[in-house]
N, C-alpha and C positions, 0 to 999 in steps of 0.2 A: 726320671719324670715325676715319680711320687714325691721325691724330696723337693723338687722345684714347686710342685703344686702345694705341698705342705707349707713351705716358706711363704708362698704367695697368699695362701688362705689365712695364715696367721697374721701377716702384715695387714692384709685387707680387713680382716676382722677387727684388728686393733684400730685401724683408721676409721672405719665406718661406725665403730662403737664410741667414737669420741664426741665431745660436745661440738667440735668444729664441724664435723660431718652433719650433725643435726642442724646447726646454724646454716650451713650451706644449703641443705635440703629445704629449710624454711624459706631462705632467700630465693631459691629457684622457684618455689611455689608462689611466692609473693610476686616475683617478676612475671611469671606466667599469668597470674590473675590480673595484674595491672595491665598487661598487654591485651586482655580480652576485648575491651572496647575498640582498640586499634584494629583488631582483626574481626570485629563485629561478632565475636563469640562464635566463630565459624566452626564447622565440623573439623576442619584441618587443625585449627587452634586446639580443640579438645583432643584430637588424635595425637598431637605432639606429647601432651602430658600423659595420656593413657599408654601410649607405646613406650615412652621412656620409663615410666614407673613399672610397667609390666616386665620389661627386659631386665631392669635392675633387680626387681624382686625375684624373678626366675633364677638369675645367676647367684644372688645372695643366698638362696635356699641351700645350694650345694656347698658354698663356702662355709656357711654357719654350721651345716650338718657335719662337715669334715672337722671343723674345729671342736664341736661338741663331742664327736666320737673320740677324738684324740684326748680331750680333757677327761672324759669318762674312763677311758682305758688307763690313763695315768693315775686317776684317783683309785680305781680298782687295784692297780698294782701296788700303790702305796698302802692301801688298807690290807691287802694280802700280806705284805711284808710285816705290817704291824701285828696281824693275826699270828703269823709264824713266830714272831719275837716275844709274844706275851705268854708267860707260863700259865697253863690251864685253859688257854683259848682253844676252841674247837677248830683245828686247822682244816676240817672238812668243809668249813664255810668259805674257803678261799675262792672257789670258782662258782659262786652262787649265780652269776649271770648266765651260766650254762644250764641251770635248772629249768624245768617247765613252769608254766604259770601256776599250775596246781601245787607243785612242790614248794614254790615260793610262798604261796598262800598258806600252806601248812606251817612252814617255818615262821611266817609272820605271826600266825596265831600262837605258836609255841612261845615266841618272844613276848607277845602280849600277856600270856599267862604268867610267864616269868616276871615280867614287869609288875603285874598286879600282885603277885605273891611277895615280891620284894617290897613294894610300897606298903602292903598290908602289914608285913612284919616290921617295917621301919617305924610305923606308927606305934607299934606295941613297945619297941625298945629304942631308947635314945642313947645308948652307950656308943661312943665313937667307933670302937672296933666291931660292934655287933653288925653293922650294915655290911661291912666287907665280908665277914664270915657268912652271913645269910646269903649274900649275892653269890659267893663261891659255892655254897651248898646248893643253891638253886641251879647254878650252871652245871654242877656235877650231876644233879638229879636229872637234868634234861639230856645228859650224855647217855645215860643208861636206858 
C-alpha cells in the first residue's frame, strides 16, 4: 500500500507541478467565470468552484507533504553520507533532525561564530592555502 501511494504521490506531484496543469487550471477558471452570466451567478454556480477547489486543495496537501517528506529524507541521507566520507567532518552532525529546537539553535549559533571567525581571518590573509587551514583550525576548535 505504501509503495502504491508513493508512486501515485510522485506521479501526481510531477503532473500537477507542470505548466500543463497550470494552463488547465486557468482554463477551468475561465470557463467557470464565462458561464457565470448563463447561470445568473447563482449560489450553485459559486458552490461548484468552491467545492471543487476545496476538495482538490485538501487532497493535494497530503500528496505534497508525502513528496516533501521523501525528498527531505533523501537529502538528509545524502548529506549524512557526505559527512561520513569527508575527513575531519563531525559525524555527530549526521542525525541533526533528531535534535531539539534548542539544540539546533545552539548549533546554528556555533556555525555563525565559525563563519564570522573564518570570514574575519579571510580578510586578513589572502594566501590561497590560508583559508583552508583556518577553516580546518576553526572546525577543530569547535570540536573540543
